[in-house]
C-alpha positions as CSV (number, residue, x, y, z in Angstrom):
1,M,51.5,115.8,93.2
2,E,49.3,116.1,90.1
3,D,47.0,118.3,92.2
4,D,49.9,120.6,92.9
5,I,50.7,121.0,89.2
6,D,47.0,121.6,88.4
7,N,46.8,124.2,91.2
8,D,49.9,126.0,90.0
9,N,48.5,126.0,86.4
10,K,45.2,127.5,87.7
11,K,47.1,130.3,89.4
12,G,49.0,131.1,86.2
13,K,52.2,129.6,87.4
14,K,54.3,127.3,85.3
15,P,54.8,123.8,86.8
16,K,58.2,123.3,88.4
17,K,60.6,121.1,86.4
18,R,62.9,118.7,88.2
19,A,66.4,118.6,87.0
20,S,67.6,115.2,86.1
21,K,71.3,114.5,86.5
22,S,73.0,111.7,84.6
23,V,75.4,109.8,86.7
24,K,78.3,108.2,84.9
25,A,79.3,104.8,86.4
26,P,82.9,104.6,87.4
27,S,85.0,102.5,85.0
28,V,86.3,99.3,86.5
29,A,89.6,97.9,85.4
30,P,89.5,94.4,84.1
31,T,90.7,91.7,86.5
32,D,92.9,90.1,84.0
33,A,95.0,93.2,83.5
34,P,98.7,93.0,84.2
35,P,99.4,94.2,87.8
36,M,102.2,96.6,87.0
37,E,100.8,98.6,84.1
38,P,101.9,102.2,84.0
39,D,99.5,104.4,85.9
40,P,98.1,107.3,83.8
41,D,98.0,109.5,87.0
42,V,101.8,109.3,87.4
43,D,103.9,111.9,85.7
44,P,106.3,109.9,83.5
45,D,109.1,112.4,84.3
46,L,108.6,111.9,88.0
47,D,108.5,108.1,87.6
48,A,111.8,108.3,85.6
49,L,113.3,110.5,88.4
50,L,112.3,108.1,91.1
51,S,113.2,105.0,89.1
52,A,116.5,106.3,87.8
53,G,117.5,108.5,90.7
54,G,119.8,110.6,88.6
55,P,123.5,110.2,87.7
56,D,124.6,109.1,91.2
57,A,121.8,106.5,91.6
58,P,122.7,102.9,92.6
59,E,123.1,100.5,89.7
60,E,120.4,98.1,90.9
61,G,117.1,99.2,92.4
62,G,117.1,101.2,95.6
63,F,114.4,103.6,94.5
64,L,110.7,103.5,94.6
65,S,108.8,103.8,91.3
66,A,106.1,106.5,91.3
67,S,103.6,103.8,90.5
68,E,104.3,102.2,93.8
69,L,103.4,105.4,95.5
70,V,100.3,106.5,93.7
71,D,97.8,105.1,96.2
72,D,98.3,105.4,100.0
73,D,97.3,101.8,100.5
74,Q,99.7,100.3,97.9
75,G,103.0,98.8,98.7
76,S,104.1,95.7,100.5
77,P,104.5,95.9,104.3
78,E,108.3,95.8,103.6
79,I,108.2,98.9,101.4
80,R,105.9,100.7,103.8
81,E,108.3,99.9,106.7
82,R,111.5,100.9,104.8
83,V,109.9,104.2,103.6
84,G,108.8,104.9,107.2
85,Q,112.2,104.1,108.6
86,R,113.9,106.4,106.0
87,L,111.4,109.2,106.8
88,R,112.0,108.9,110.5
89,Q,115.8,108.9,110.0
90,L,115.7,112.0,107.8
91,R,113.3,113.8,110.2
92,K,115.4,113.1,113.2
93,R,118.6,114.1,111.3
94,A,116.9,117.4,110.6
95,R,116.0,117.6,114.3
96,L,112.3,118.1,113.6
97,T,109.3,116.7,115.5
98,Q,106.5,115.2,113.6
99,T,104.4,118.3,114.2
100,E,107.2,120.6,113.0
101,L,107.7,118.5,109.8
102,G,104.0,118.5,109.2
103,A,103.8,122.3,109.4
104,R,106.8,122.7,107.1
105,S,105.3,120.2,104.7
106,G,102.1,122.0,104.0
107,G,100.0,121.0,107.0
108,I,100.4,117.2,107.1
109,R,99.1,116.1,110.5
110,A,101.6,114.6,113.0
111,G,99.4,111.5,113.3
112,E,99.6,110.9,109.6
113,I,103.4,111.3,109.7
114,S,103.5,108.8,112.6
115,R,101.5,106.3,110.5
116,F,104.0,106.7,107.6
117,E,107.0,106.3,110.0
118,N,105.4,103.2,111.6
119,G,104.8,101.5,108.2
120,E,101.0,101.6,108.6
121,R,100.6,103.7,105.4
122,L,102.6,104.6,102.4
123,P,102.6,108.3,101.4
124,S,101.3,109.2,98.0
125,V,103.8,110.8,95.5
126,E,102.3,114.2,96.3
127,T,102.7,113.7,100.0
128,L,106.2,112.4,99.6
129,A,107.1,115.5,97.6
130,K,105.6,117.7,100.4
131,L,107.6,115.8,103.0
132,A,110.8,116.2,101.0
133,R,110.2,119.9,100.8
134,G,109.6,120.1,104.5
135,L,112.9,118.3,105.0
136,E,114.6,120.6,102.5
137,L,115.8,117.6,100.5
138,P,115.4,116.5,96.9
139,L,112.5,114.0,96.4
140,R,115.0,111.4,95.3
141,D,116.8,111.5,98.7
142,L,113.5,110.6,100.4
143,A,112.4,108.1,97.8
144,T,115.6,106.0,97.8
145,L,115.5,103.0,100.0
146,D,119.3,102.7,100.4
147,D,120.6,102.9,104.0
148,L,121.7,106.3,105.1
149,P,125.3,106.8,106.4
150,E,125.6,107.3,110.2
151,P,125.0,110.8,111.3
152,G,128.3,112.7,111.5
153,A,130.0,110.2,109.2
154,P,132.2,111.9,106.6
155,D,131.0,111.7,103.1
156,V,133.0,111.2,99.9
157,E,133.0,114.8,99.0
158,E,134.5,115.7,102.4
159,L,137.2,113.1,102.1
160,A,138.0,114.2,98.6
161,S,138.2,117.9,99.6
162,K,140.8,116.9,102.2
163,L,143.0,115.2,99.6
164,V,142.9,118.0,97.1
165,G,146.4,119.5,96.7
166,Q,148.2,116.7,98.6
167,Q,151.4,115.2,97.3
168,T,151.3,112.1,95.2
169,R,152.9,110.1,98.0
170,T,150.2,111.2,100.5
171,L,147.4,110.3,98.0
172,R,148.8,106.8,97.4
173,L,149.1,106.2,101.1
174,A,145.5,107.4,101.6
175,I,144.3,105.0,98.9
176,A,146.2,102.1,100.5
177,V,144.7,102.9,103.9
178,I,141.1,103.1,102.5
179,E,141.6,99.8,100.6
180,A,142.9,98.1,103.7
181,L,139.9,99.4,105.7
182,L,137.5,98.1,103.1
183,K,139.1,94.7,103.0
184,S,138.8,94.3,106.8
185,S,135.2,95.3,107.1
């Protein structure tokens, strides 16, 4: 090597310099850190949306926090399974195949969607947002873990719209019927 430098110098060439790169070691989190510290990679507004769920959110739980969804490998098997079941229900309700949902969600592969639905992996927040867009749903509808009503079941708004403009007697009768149905179930 020294001969090469000397030969280059004799020919009037400058010796070649080798660039040295400094490599920064990745920081390692201390092992005694609390397990549920806020993740700096999670947008606090997104975390609040997922945690609170908006004005019609259930009073207790029901929603994933964004910190549970930051890393694909996080989450208990139960959470992965429930997210997968919800994703499958919503996809089938939209009458989409995994391939179609993947295409509508920015190119997510059908195999990856299958792994999510089977509870093998938990989608990241970014992937969950893409899937929600592909399903044409708000993110909170995909992130909630509450059970979905049966397909074709009337919702509260539909029932309320049928009662608008009815006579007081009819409204009282409807309330009595609903209360009786709720007591019997």
